[in-house]
N, C-alpha and C positions, 0 to 999 in steps of 0.2 A: 821581625820587622826587616824590611829591605833597606840596603844601603845604596845611595845614588851618588856617584862621583866621590867627592870628599866629605859628604855628609855622613854623620854617624847616627846609628839608631839610638833612640831614647834609652832603651834598655842598657846600652853600653855605657851611658853616662851616669846611670843610677848606681848608688851603692847596692850591694847584694841584699841588704835588709829591705830596701824599698821595692826591689823587683820581687822579692818573696811575698810581699803583702799585696801584689797585683797592681802596683802603680804603673807598670809599663804595659800591662795587658790592655787590649782595645775593648774593654768592657766598661759599662757604666759604673761609676763609683757610687757608693752608698754612704750613709752617715757613719757606719761602723768603720769605714776607711779613714775617717778623720781621727778617730780614737787610735787606730792602728798606727797611723802616721805620727801622731803626737807621741805615742809610746816609743816608736822606733827612733824618733829624732830627739827624745828626751826633752820635750817642750813643756814649759809651764803654761798655764791657761792664758796669761796675758800675752805671751810670745805667740801662741797659736792664734789668738784673737787679732792681734796686730798684723800678723803675717797674712791672714786671710781677709782682713778688712771687715770683720764681722764683730759686733759687740758680743759680750759673753752670754747674754740672754738668748740672742739669736743663734749663737754657736751651739747651745744645748738643743735647740730645736733642729738645727741642721744635723746634729749627731744622730737624731732619731729618724731622719728622712730615709725613705726607700731608695730614692735616686737623687743625686746632687745635681744642681744646675750646672750648665756648661762652664760658666766663669769660675766657679769654685773648684770644679774638677780640674780645669786647666791650671789653676794656681797650685793645687795639691801636686799635680804631676810635675810642674816646673820646679817647685821647691824640693820634690823628691829627687829630681835630676841635679839640681843646683842648691844643695842645702846651705852652702856658704852665704847665700843671700837671705836666709831667714833672719828676722830680727831677734837678737839675743840680748839678754840683760844679765849683767854680772851682779848677783845679789851680794851685799856685804855680809861679812861674818857678824855674829852677835857682838863680839868684842869691838870690832871697828865701828859698828853702828852706835854702840853705847859711847864710845870715845867721841864720835862726831856730835852726838846729842849733848854730852857733857861740855864739849868745847863751846857750844853756842848758847848754853843756858844762861839765864840772868842770875847773878849772885843773890839778888833780892827775892828770887822766886821761891827758894827753899827757906 
């Protein structure tokens, strides 16, 4: 990719793992790129779904597509270059979840 003035090429902004799976290449992305992206970014299903703006049922359909539409491809490439903007959820540990549940339970419930 060429650099113009102070603009940086997309491949220079991407982590090496993203460039390795072809996110910076000027080729059409396919459904398998979604799975590669999710694995490389260690994304859970809900994080991937929210980041791409696609419900989970549609996400499975997109993963099987031969070619992704331009909006989805653009989002994947942008998130590959700027992974800090991906929606992330901190899941609680089992112990902290149980503590929170026990904290709000009704004493008459048991």
